C-alpha positions as CSV (number, residue, x, y, z in Angstrom):
1,M,24.7,-209.2,37.7
2,K,23.5,-205.6,37.4
3,Y,24.5,-205.1,41.0
4,L,28.0,-206.3,40.3
5,R,28.3,-204.1,37.3
6,R,27.2,-201.1,39.3
7,I,29.9,-201.9,41.9
8,L,32.6,-202.3,39.2
9,L,31.6,-199.1,37.6
10,S,31.7,-197.3,40.9
11,Y,35.3,-198.5,41.6
12,F,36.3,-197.6,38.0
13,R,35.0,-194.1,38.4
14,T,36.6,-193.6,41.7
15,F,40.1,-195.2,41.2
16,G,40.3,-196.6,37.7
17,L,40.9,-200.0,36.2
18,R,43.4,-201.1,38.9
19,A,40.7,-200.9,41.6
20,C,38.4,-203.1,39.5
21,F,41.1,-205.8,39.3
22,C,41.6,-205.4,43.1
23,W,37.9,-205.8,43.8
24,T,37.6,-208.8,41.5
25,A,40.6,-210.5,43.2
26,A,39.2,-209.7,46.7
27,R,35.9,-211.3,45.6
28,V,37.6,-214.4,44.3
29,L,39.8,-214.8,47.3
30,N,36.9,-213.9,49.7
31,S,39.2,-211.5,51.4
32,T,39.9,-207.8,51.9
33,L,42.8,-206.3,50.0
34,Y,44.8,-203.1,50.4
35,F,44.7,-200.6,47.6
36,T,47.3,-197.8,47.3
37,V,46.0,-194.4,46.3
38,K,48.2,-191.7,44.9
39,R,46.7,-188.2,44.4
40,L,48.4,-185.1,43.1
41,D,46.9,-183.0,45.9
42,C,48.3,-185.4,48.6
43,K,52.0,-185.3,49.4
44,F,52.1,-189.1,50.2
45,P,50.2,-192.2,49.0
46,F,47.8,-193.9,51.4
47,Q,45.8,-197.2,51.5
48,V,42.2,-198.1,51.5
49,R,40.6,-201.5,52.0
50,I,38.7,-203.2,49.1
51,P,35.9,-204.0,49.6
52,S,35.0,-201.9,52.6
53,S,33.3,-198.7,53.7
54,D,36.7,-196.9,53.1
55,I,35.5,-196.3,49.6
56,P,32.4,-194.1,50.4
57,I,34.5,-192.3,53.0
58,Y,37.1,-191.6,50.3
59,R,34.4,-190.2,48.0
60,Q,33.0,-188.0,50.8
61,V,36.4,-186.5,51.6
62,F,38.1,-186.2,48.2
63,N,35.4,-186.4,45.5
64,N,32.6,-184.6,47.3
65,Q,35.0,-182.3,49.2
66,E,32.8,-182.4,52.3
67,Y,35.6,-180.9,54.5
68,D,36.4,-178.1,52.0
69,F,36.2,-174.9,53.9
70,L,37.9,-171.5,53.7
71,S,39.3,-170.3,57.0
72,V,39.8,-166.6,57.8
73,V,42.9,-167.6,59.8
74,Q,44.9,-170.7,58.9
75,P,44.0,-173.3,61.5
76,K,46.9,-174.3,63.8
77,V,45.1,-177.1,65.7
78,I,42.5,-179.5,64.3
79,V,41.0,-182.4,66.2
80,D,39.7,-185.2,64.0
81,A,37.3,-187.2,66.3
82,G,36.2,-190.4,64.5
83,A,39.3,-190.4,62.2
84,N,38.6,-193.9,60.9
85,I,41.6,-194.7,58.6
86,G,42.8,-191.1,58.5
87,L,41.4,-189.7,55.2
88,A,40.0,-186.5,56.7
89,S,43.3,-186.0,58.6
90,I,45.3,-186.5,55.4
91,Y,43.0,-184.0,53.6
92,F,43.5,-181.4,56.4
93,A,47.3,-182.0,56.5
94,N,47.7,-181.3,52.8
95,K,45.4,-178.3,52.9
96,Y,46.9,-176.9,56.1
97,P,50.4,-178.2,56.3
98,D,51.4,-176.2,59.4
99,A,48.5,-177.5,61.5
100,K,48.8,-179.9,64.3
101,I,46.1,-182.6,63.8
102,I,45.0,-184.9,66.6
103,A,43.4,-187.9,64.9
104,I,41.2,-189.9,67.3
105,E,39.9,-193.3,66.4
106,P,38.7,-196.0,68.9
107,E,38.5,-199.2,66.8
108,Q,41.6,-201.3,66.5
109,S,41.7,-202.3,62.8
110,N,40.8,-198.7,61.7
111,F,43.5,-197.3,64.1
112,E,46.2,-199.6,62.7
113,L,45.5,-198.3,59.1
114,L,45.2,-194.8,60.4
115,T,48.6,-195.0,62.0
116,K,50.1,-196.4,58.8
117,N,48.5,-193.9,56.5
118,T,49.4,-190.9,58.6
119,K,53.0,-191.9,59.5
120,P,54.6,-189.7,56.8
121,Y,52.9,-186.6,58.2
122,S,54.7,-185.2,61.2
123,G,51.8,-182.9,62.0
124,I,49.3,-185.8,62.5
125,I,49.2,-187.4,65.9
126,P,47.1,-190.7,66.0
127,V,45.4,-191.4,69.3
128,Q,43.5,-194.7,70.0
129,A,40.6,-193.4,72.1
130,A,37.0,-192.3,71.8
131,L,35.6,-188.8,72.3
132,W,33.3,-189.0,75.3
133,H,31.7,-186.8,77.9
134,I,33.7,-188.2,80.9
135,N,37.1,-189.9,81.2
136,E,36.5,-193.6,81.6
137,E,37.0,-196.9,79.8
138,I,34.2,-197.7,77.4
139,N,33.3,-200.4,74.9
140,V,33.7,-200.3,71.1
141,T,30.8,-202.2,69.5
142,D,30.3,-203.5,65.9
143,P,26.6,-203.3,64.7
144,G,27.7,-205.0,61.4
145,Y,27.4,-202.1,59.0
146,G,31.0,-201.8,57.9
147,K,34.3,-200.3,59.1
148,W,32.8,-196.8,59.3
149,A,30.0,-197.7,61.7
150,F,31.7,-198.8,64.9
151,R,30.1,-197.3,68.0
152,T,30.9,-196.7,71.6
153,E,29.0,-197.3,74.8
154,M,29.4,-197.3,78.6
155,K,30.6,-200.6,80.0
156,N,27.4,-201.0,82.1
157,S,25.1,-199.1,79.8
158,Q,21.4,-199.7,80.2
159,E,20.9,-198.6,76.6
160,K,22.3,-201.6,74.8
161,Q,23.3,-201.1,71.2
162,Q,22.9,-203.5,68.3
163,G,25.9,-205.7,67.6
164,S,28.8,-207.3,69.5
165,I,31.5,-205.8,71.8
166,C,34.9,-205.7,70.0
167,H,37.1,-204.4,72.8
168,S,37.4,-201.6,75.3
169,V,39.1,-198.2,74.8
170,A,39.8,-195.0,76.7
171,G,36.9,-192.5,76.6
172,M,38.4,-189.0,76.6
173,T,36.7,-185.6,77.0
174,V,37.7,-182.7,74.8
175,G,39.2,-181.0,77.9
176,R,41.4,-184.0,78.6
177,I,42.7,-184.0,75.0
178,M,43.5,-180.3,75.3
179,R,45.4,-180.9,78.6
180,E,47.3,-184.0,77.3
181,F,48.4,-182.3,74.1
182,N,48.9,-178.8,75.7
183,L,46.3,-177.2,73.4
184,K,45.3,-173.7,74.4
185,K,42.5,-173.8,71.9
186,I,41.1,-175.9,69.0
187,D,40.6,-174.1,65.7
188,V,38.6,-176.8,64.1
189,L,36.9,-179.7,65.9
190,K,35.7,-182.3,63.4
191,V,33.2,-184.9,64.9
192,D,31.9,-188.0,63.2
193,I,31.4,-190.5,66.1
194,E,28.3,-192.5,65.2
195,G,25.9,-191.1,67.8
196,S,28.3,-190.5,70.7
197,E,28.0,-186.7,70.0
198,R,24.9,-186.9,72.2
199,E,27.0,-187.7,75.2
200,V,30.0,-185.4,74.2
201,F,27.7,-182.3,73.8
202,S,25.7,-183.0,77.0
203,D,28.1,-180.9,78.9
204,T,30.5,-178.6,77.1
205,S,31.1,-176.0,79.8
206,A,34.7,-176.9,80.4
207,W,35.9,-176.5,76.8
208,L,33.4,-175.0,74.3
209,E,34.7,-171.4,74.6
210,R,38.2,-172.6,73.5
211,V,36.9,-174.1,70.2
212,D,36.5,-171.8,67.3
213,A,34.7,-174.0,64.8
214,I,33.0,-177.4,64.7
215,I,32.3,-179.7,61.7
216,I,29.9,-182.5,62.8
217,E,27.8,-185.2,61.3
218,L,24.7,-185.8,63.4
219,H,23.4,-189.4,63.8
220,D,19.8,-189.2,65.2
221,R,19.0,-192.2,63.0
222,L,21.4,-194.2,65.3
223,K,20.7,-192.6,68.6
224,A,17.8,-190.3,69.4
225,G,18.7,-186.9,70.7
226,C,22.0,-186.2,68.9
227,T,20.8,-183.0,67.2
228,R,19.2,-181.6,70.3
229,S,22.2,-182.3,72.4
230,F,24.5,-180.7,69.9
231,Y,22.6,-177.5,69.5
232,L,22.0,-177.1,73.3
233,G,25.7,-177.8,73.8
234,S,27.1,-175.5,71.1
235,V,25.5,-172.1,72.0
236,G,27.7,-169.2,71.1
237,F,28.5,-169.9,67.5
238,D,27.2,-167.2,65.2
239,T,27.7,-168.9,61.8
240,E,26.2,-172.1,60.5
241,L,26.7,-173.8,57.2
242,R,25.9,-177.2,55.7
243,R,27.9,-179.3,53.3
244,G,26.9,-182.9,52.5
245,E,26.1,-184.6,55.7
246,N,28.0,-182.1,57.8
247,V,27.0,-179.1,59.9
248,Y,29.6,-176.4,60.2
249,V,29.3,-173.9,63.1
250,S,31.9,-171.2,63.8
251,R,32.6,-168.0,65.6
252,K,32.6,-164.7,63.8
253,G,32.5,-166.4,60.4
254,C,35.9,-168.0,60.8
255,L,34.9,-170.8,58.5
256,K,33.3,-170.1,55.1
257,R,32.1,-172.4,52.3
258,G,34.9,-173.8,50.2
259,T,35.3,-173.7,46.5
260,A,34.2,-177.2,45.6
């Protein structure tokens, strides 16, 4: 009973009484319901799933302001790798309305809601793919930890991950993304890809110099070697900050700590 009260209190503090009713209905129906969120700092409403890991992601993005940064120059191109249902992309689109945002998400159900949530924003381009170190088809796997924890692996990987294979998806390098969307440079590369950063940063020679700043969550708890791979593959950034679970690196101090 105490556990249920804590959950209800958490929903109430995050979204108010309506969310408590939605969670109760979802529990009675043994289902997942869609809850519409309207915020004064967001131009359009969007949806989250109750119950699901969408809620802690919402808190990270909007309550804890983990992507709140000050940019010396307004970013024109942001790549959101591991976009999930689009909350970070929506945050960026409202803070930097003139930016082009490439929102990359591999898993089907997340991508469907990402597409729906970002449809009103002409500057957000949803892409169903996974950031990877080579261009190849890879597997999306579900380790059973919620909608924020889908992972990717090579089709014939010897390093088998926990969980079942959901479906395959295109693995795309940063270089390929830049070519396909005609990007001369990326102002901000946001990376939250559940351990695949180890592969992505294993060879950055083709694109790193064209990225001005990176915001990344490192997942050594899921895959050994993520932090080492990132720092070896991100040489040349002279500023490093931390906010929440994210590491910020940038060139010439182009990103600074935000106001939150």
